[in-house]
C-alpha positions as CSV (number, residue, x, y, z in Angstrom):
1,M,-27.9,-128.7,132.4
2,L,-24.4,-127.5,131.1
3,T,-22.2,-125.3,133.1
4,H,-22.6,-122.4,130.6
5,D,-26.4,-122.7,131.2
6,W,-26.0,-122.2,134.8
7,I,-23.8,-119.2,134.5
8,G,-26.3,-117.8,132.0
9,L,-29.2,-118.4,134.5
10,L,-27.2,-116.8,137.3
11,A,-26.2,-113.8,135.3
12,G,-29.7,-113.4,134.0
13,T,-31.1,-113.7,137.5
14,L,-28.7,-111.0,138.9
15,T,-29.3,-108.5,136.0
16,T,-33.1,-109.0,136.1
17,V,-33.3,-108.8,140.0
18,A,-31.5,-105.5,139.7
19,F,-34.7,-103.9,138.4
20,I,-36.8,-104.8,141.3
21,P,-35.5,-102.1,143.7
22,Q,-36.3,-99.5,141.0
23,V,-39.8,-100.8,140.6
24,I,-40.3,-100.8,144.4
25,K,-38.9,-97.3,144.8
26,I,-41.2,-95.8,142.1
27,W,-44.3,-97.8,143.4
28,R,-43.6,-96.5,147.0
29,S,-42.7,-92.8,146.2
30,K,-45.3,-92.5,143.4
31,K,-42.6,-90.6,141.5
32,A,-40.7,-91.5,138.3
33,D,-39.4,-88.1,137.3
34,D,-35.9,-89.1,137.0
35,I,-36.6,-92.1,134.8
36,S,-35.7,-91.5,131.1
37,I,-38.8,-92.6,129.1
38,S,-36.7,-92.8,125.9
39,M,-33.9,-94.9,127.5
40,F,-36.5,-97.4,128.9
41,L,-38.3,-97.6,125.6
42,I,-35.1,-98.3,123.7
43,F,-34.1,-100.8,126.4
44,T,-37.4,-102.6,126.4
45,V,-37.2,-103.1,122.6
46,G,-33.7,-104.3,122.9
47,V,-34.7,-106.7,125.7
48,A,-37.6,-108.0,123.5
49,L,-35.1,-108.7,120.7
50,W,-32.8,-110.5,123.1
51,M,-35.7,-112.6,124.1
52,V,-36.6,-113.4,120.5
53,F,-33.0,-114.3,119.9
54,G,-33.0,-116.6,123.0
55,I,-36.1,-118.4,121.7
56,Q,-34.4,-118.7,118.1
57,I,-31.3,-120.2,119.5
58,G,-33.1,-122.4,122.0
59,S,-31.4,-120.7,125.1
60,L,-33.5,-121.0,128.3
61,P,-31.2,-118.5,130.1
62,V,-31.4,-115.9,127.5
63,T,-35.1,-116.3,126.8
64,L,-36.1,-116.5,130.6
65,A,-34.0,-113.7,131.9
66,N,-35.1,-111.3,129.1
67,A,-38.8,-112.1,129.4
68,V,-38.7,-111.3,133.1
69,T,-36.5,-108.2,132.4
70,M,-38.9,-107.0,129.7
71,V,-41.8,-107.4,132.2
72,L,-40.1,-105.4,134.8
73,A,-39.1,-102.7,132.3
74,L,-42.7,-102.5,131.1
75,V,-43.8,-102.1,134.7
76,I,-41.4,-99.1,135.1
77,L,-42.8,-97.6,131.9
78,I,-46.3,-98.0,133.1
79,L,-45.5,-96.5,136.4
80,K,-43.7,-93.6,134.7
81,Y,-46.8,-92.9,132.7
82,R,-49.1,-93.4,135.7
83,Y,-47.2,-91.0,138.0
84,R,-46.5,-88.4,135.4
85,K,-47.1,-84.8,136.4
């Protein structure tokens, strides 16, 4: 694997893992009041497009990182809906 692929995998891992504390916080507190639904919807569509782009250019780091990030963003959206008032 080329050096830029490793850098991409590390960057993707760090930016993806950054969502895990938010998911855990919402899950434990059963509150997602401060989460902007419009921001996460726009973000999720953007991440999906990045994933498609990664597939089109054959980039594992771009595809993999955005696939996992999309799942985490969808979990946050689901929890936002589930714990709404």
